[in-house]
C-alpha positions as CSV (number, residue, x, y, z in Angstrom):
1,M,0.0,0.0,0.0
2,N,1.5,3.3,-1.1
3,R,-0.5,5.5,1.3
4,R,-0.1,5.5,5.0
5,L,0.1,7.6,8.2
6,D,3.2,7.6,10.3
7,A,3.4,8.9,13.9
8,L,6.5,11.1,14.2
9,P,6.8,12.9,11.9
10,L,3.2,12.5,10.5
11,T,3.6,11.6,6.8
12,V,1.2,10.8,3.9
13,W,1.9,9.4,0.5
14,D,-0.6,10.3,-2.3
15,N,-1.6,8.1,-5.2
16,L,1.2,9.5,-7.4
17,G,3.8,8.5,-4.9
18,F,4.5,12.0,-3.6
19,R,5.4,12.3,0.1
20,Y,3.9,15.0,2.4
21,E,4.8,15.8,6.0
22,L,1.9,17.5,7.7
23,P,0.7,18.8,11.1
24,D,-2.4,16.7,11.8
25,A,-4.1,13.6,10.3
26,S,-7.7,14.8,11.0
27,E,-7.6,17.9,8.8
28,P,-9.4,17.4,5.4
29,I,-6.3,17.8,3.3
30,A,-4.5,15.1,5.3
31,F,-7.5,12.8,5.5
32,H,-8.2,12.8,1.8
33,L,-4.6,12.3,0.9
34,A,-4.4,9.3,3.3
35,I,-7.8,7.7,2.4
36,D,-8.3,8.7,-1.2
37,G,-4.8,9.4,-2.3
38,V,-5.7,12.8,-3.7
39,Y,-7.1,16.1,-2.4
40,E,-9.6,18.0,-4.6
41,P,-9.2,15.5,-7.6
42,E,-11.0,17.8,-10.1
43,T,-8.6,20.6,-9.4
44,R,-5.6,18.3,-9.9
45,A,-7.3,16.9,-13.1
46,L,-7.5,20.4,-14.5
47,M,-3.8,20.9,-13.8
48,F,-2.9,17.7,-15.5
49,R,-4.9,18.6,-18.6
50,Q,-3.8,22.2,-18.9
51,L,-0.1,22.2,-17.8
52,H,2.7,21.2,-20.2
53,R,6.4,20.9,-20.0
54,G,8.1,24.3,-19.7
55,D,4.9,26.0,-18.3
56,V,4.7,28.2,-15.3
57,F,2.3,27.5,-12.4
58,V,1.7,29.8,-9.5
59,D,0.1,28.5,-6.3
60,V,-1.1,31.2,-3.9
61,G,-2.1,29.7,-0.6
62,A,0.1,26.7,-1.3
63,N,-0.3,25.2,2.2
64,I,1.8,22.0,2.4
65,G,2.2,21.7,-1.4
66,V,-0.5,19.3,-2.5
67,F,-0.8,21.2,-5.8
68,T,2.6,22.7,-6.0
69,I,4.4,19.3,-6.1
70,P,2.3,17.6,-8.8
71,A,2.5,20.8,-10.8
72,A,6.3,20.6,-10.7
73,R,6.1,17.2,-12.3
74,C,3.8,18.5,-15.0
75,V,6.0,21.4,-16.0
76,G,9.2,19.5,-15.8
77,N,12.8,20.7,-15.2
78,N,12.4,23.5,-17.7
79,G,9.2,24.8,-16.1
80,R,8.7,27.0,-13.1
81,V,6.4,26.8,-10.0
82,V,6.0,29.6,-7.5
83,A,4.4,28.6,-4.2
84,A,3.3,31.3,-1.7
85,E,2.2,30.5,1.8
86,A,1.6,33.2,4.5
87,S,1.9,31.0,7.6
88,S,5.5,30.5,8.7
89,E,4.6,27.3,10.5
90,I,2.9,25.8,7.4
91,F,5.6,27.2,5.1
92,A,8.1,25.0,7.0
93,Y,6.1,22.0,5.9
94,L,5.8,23.3,2.4
95,T,9.6,23.7,2.0
96,R,10.3,20.3,3.5
97,N,7.8,18.7,1.2
98,V,9.3,20.4,-1.9
99,E,12.8,19.3,-0.9
100,A,11.7,15.7,-0.1
101,N,10.0,15.3,-3.5
102,G,13.0,16.7,-5.4
103,A,11.0,19.6,-6.9
104,S,13.9,21.9,-7.5
105,Q,12.0,24.0,-10.0
106,V,9.8,25.4,-7.2
107,I,10.3,28.9,-5.8
108,T,8.8,29.2,-2.3
109,V,7.6,32.5,-0.9
110,N,6.7,33.0,2.8
111,S,4.3,35.9,2.3
112,A,0.7,36.8,2.2
113,I,-0.1,37.8,-1.4
114,C,-2.1,41.0,-1.2
115,D,-2.8,44.3,-3.1
116,F,0.0,46.1,-1.2
117,T,3.6,45.5,0.1
118,G,4.4,45.7,3.8
119,T,3.0,43.6,6.6
120,V,-0.5,42.3,7.4
121,R,-2.3,40.6,10.3
122,F,-2.7,36.9,9.8
123,Y,-4.7,34.5,12.0
124,P,-3.1,31.0,12.3
125,A,-5.4,28.0,12.3
126,P,-5.2,25.2,14.9
127,K,-3.4,22.1,13.7
128,H,-6.5,20.1,13.1
129,K,-7.6,22.9,10.7
130,F,-4.2,23.7,9.2
131,G,-5.6,24.4,5.8
132,M,-7.5,27.4,7.0
133,G,-5.0,30.1,8.1
134,S,-6.4,33.4,7.0
135,L,-6.3,37.2,7.0
136,G,-9.8,37.0,8.5
137,K,-10.2,36.7,12.3
138,Q,-11.1,33.2,13.3
139,F,-10.7,30.4,15.9
140,D,-10.1,33.0,18.7
141,A,-6.5,33.1,17.4
142,M,-4.1,35.8,18.2
143,A,-3.1,37.7,15.1
144,I,0.5,37.7,14.0
145,E,2.3,40.0,11.6
146,V,3.4,38.5,8.3
147,P,5.0,39.9,5.2
148,A,2.6,41.1,2.5
149,R,3.6,41.3,-1.2
150,T,1.8,41.8,-4.4
151,L,1.7,39.0,-7.0
152,D,3.1,41.3,-9.7
153,E,6.1,42.1,-7.4
154,V,6.8,38.4,-6.6
155,L,6.8,37.5,-10.3
156,A,9.0,40.4,-11.3
157,E,11.5,39.4,-8.6
158,A,11.5,35.9,-10.0
159,R,11.9,37.2,-13.5
160,I,8.7,35.4,-14.6
161,E,7.0,37.3,-17.5
162,H,4.0,35.0,-18.0
163,V,2.0,32.4,-16.1
164,D,0.0,29.5,-17.5
165,I,-2.1,28.7,-14.5
166,L,-2.7,30.7,-11.4
167,K,-4.3,28.8,-8.5
168,V,-5.6,30.9,-5.5
169,D,-7.0,29.6,-2.2
170,V,-6.7,32.3,0.5
171,E,-9.8,31.8,2.6
172,G,-11.9,34.6,1.1
173,F,-9.3,37.2,0.4
174,E,-8.8,36.2,-3.3
175,A,-9.8,39.7,-4.5
176,G,-6.7,41.2,-2.9
177,V,-4.5,38.7,-4.8
178,F,-6.2,39.7,-8.1
179,K,-5.8,43.4,-7.4
180,G,-2.1,42.9,-6.7
181,G,-1.8,40.8,-9.9
182,R,-3.4,43.3,-12.2
183,N,-0.4,43.5,-14.6
184,L,-0.4,39.7,-15.0
185,L,-4.1,39.3,-15.3
186,T,-4.6,42.1,-17.8
187,G,-1.5,41.4,-19.9
188,A,-1.1,39.9,-23.3
189,R,-0.7,36.3,-22.1
190,P,-3.2,36.0,-19.2
191,P,-3.2,32.9,-17.1
192,L,-6.0,30.5,-16.6
193,V,-7.2,31.2,-13.0
194,V,-8.4,28.5,-10.6
195,F,-9.8,29.8,-7.3
196,E,-12.0,29.0,-4.4
197,F,-15.3,30.8,-3.7
198,C,-16.8,30.6,-0.3
199,D,-19.5,33.0,0.9
200,W,-18.8,33.0,4.6
201,A,-15.1,33.4,4.0
202,E,-15.6,36.4,1.7
203,A,-18.1,37.9,4.2
204,R,-15.1,38.5,6.6
205,V,-13.3,40.9,4.2
206,P,-13.5,44.5,5.4
207,N,-15.3,47.0,3.1
208,A,-16.1,44.3,0.5
209,R,-19.0,42.4,-1.0
210,I,-19.4,38.7,-1.4
211,G,-18.4,37.9,-5.0
212,D,-15.9,40.8,-5.4
213,A,-13.1,38.5,-6.6
214,Q,-15.3,37.3,-9.4
215,R,-16.4,40.8,-10.3
216,L,-12.8,42.0,-10.5
217,L,-11.9,39.2,-12.9
218,L,-14.9,40.1,-15.0
219,T,-13.7,43.7,-15.3
220,Y,-10.3,42.3,-16.4
221,G,-12.1,40.5,-19.3
222,Y,-12.4,37.0,-17.9
223,S,-15.3,34.6,-18.1
224,I,-15.9,32.4,-15.1
225,W,-17.0,28.7,-14.9
226,R,-17.7,26.3,-12.1
227,L,-14.8,23.9,-12.3
228,T,-17.0,21.0,-13.1
229,D,-18.6,22.9,-16.0
230,F,-15.2,24.0,-17.3
231,L,-13.9,20.4,-17.4
232,R,-16.8,19.2,-19.5
233,G,-16.7,22.2,-21.9
234,G,-19.9,23.8,-20.5
235,R,-20.9,27.5,-20.5
236,P,-19.6,30.2,-18.1
237,L,-21.6,31.7,-15.3
238,R,-24.1,34.4,-16.2
239,E,-23.4,36.3,-13.0
240,P,-21.1,36.0,-10.0
241,L,-21.9,33.5,-7.4
242,E,-22.9,35.0,-4.0
243,N,-24.0,32.0,-2.1
244,N,-22.5,28.7,-0.9
245,S,-19.1,27.6,-2.2
246,A,-17.5,26.3,-5.3
247,M,-14.2,25.9,-7.1
248,L,-14.1,28.3,-10.1
249,V,-12.1,28.6,-13.2
250,A,-11.6,31.9,-15.1
251,S,-10.3,32.3,-18.6
252,R,-10.1,35.3,-21.0
253,Q,-11.3,33.0,-23.8
254,W,-15.0,33.1,-24.2
255,R,-15.4,29.4,-24.1
256,S,-13.6,26.7,-22.2
257,P,-10.3,25.7,-24.0
258,I,-11.1,22.1,-23.0
259,A,-14.2,22.2,-25.3
260,D,-12.0,22.7,-28.4
């Protein structure tokens, strides 16, 4: 059996043979890796269908690396992967997992990706919820100061001029990532964007409305699909989602490229 939990340190192998050290076995990321061998299989399926050798993948809210590391295999030695994680504690797991899996093409960034540069308050999650660290107040956690950088700044420093897929999962603060990535998202070679929508998470963002991340991408010229619809070549959403949750895909092509 190629998937198992070990005690110290706690380690999981996925169904591709990648090894992940992680803080707690009961958290959903760890649980699905251990039991199913994959976390969010549809998101990973999209990566495998859309990424090619030499491509560039950016993972904002990379956590322990469950998308970063498979993406590194997809893009190969000539590709690039940028993985950003705000929590210094979870970032330590991310860097160890990248090293353990030999993903030398990955650039790791220990910062919150925002629409400004400086510092920002971050609320760590307890170990059994390690995938939910956020800029929003939660879990009665004490806020800590973490570095804040824009996506455009991070990419410029890494000398990356285009991105093929941008994946964003930052617990409701996706709009800030998109504002700070305006140059990338409105440029001549815009990336495919995969991101999480969650109404209660976005409701915590100060001076914002639920659905603002989607509205911002629409102003940049993107169309937006539910991930399941995109994978089968379906039609985009008629208007931004404002209720419940979903994985979404945004493209500046009118129709899903997978439909071609």
